[in-house]
N, C-alpha and C positions, 0 to 999 in steps of 0.2 A: 504494500500500500504506500509505503514511503517513496518508492521509485516512481509511482504514478503521480504523486503529489509534487515531487521534484520536477518531473517532466512537464507538468502543467504550469508550474511556476516559471520554468525556463521559457516555455512557449509564450506565456504572457509577457515576460521581460523582453523577448525578441520582438513581439508585436508592438510594444510601446516604442521601440527603436525604428520601426518601419515608417517610410514616408508614404502617406496615403494620397490618392489622386483627387482629393477634395479639400476644401477649406473648412475646418471645424467651426469657424466663427459664423459661417453663413447658415441660414435656415431654409428648409424646403428644397425645391429642385435647384435653386441657385447654388446650393452646397455641392452638387455633383456636376457643375458646369464643365470642368476639365474632363471628367469621365464621359459625359454626354458628347462633348466635342470630339473626343478621340473615337468614340463608337461611331459617330456619323462619318468621320474621316475614313474609318475602315470600310464601312458600307459603300461609300462613294468609290474608294479604290477598288473594291471587289466588282462593282458594276462596270467601271471603266476597263478593268482587266478582262472581264467577261465579254464586253463589247469588242475589245481589241482581238481577242482570240476568235470570237464568232465571225468577225469580219474577215480575218485572214483565212479561217477555215473555209468559209463560203467562197471567197475569191479563189483560193487554190483549187477547191473542188471543181468549180466551173472552168477554171483555166485548164486543168488536166482533162476534164471531160471534152472541152473544145479541141484540145490537142489530140486526144484519142480519136475523136470523130474525124478530124482532118487527116490523120495518119491512116485511118481505115478506108478512105475513099479510093 
């Protein structure tokens, strides 16, 4: 039981040292502004990367299909 108590106290000590992505002085959703901004940034990056991959996938597919049609004539 003593080992568990020591472990929990060490975890709590380390969590106090951590830097959290929000301002503890703010209240409500403003408290999580940095976290919300980072999450939005990740979603935008995912959408842009997905669009980039989809565009080149479609472009290459039609290019190879056209090249194949031309070569088979």
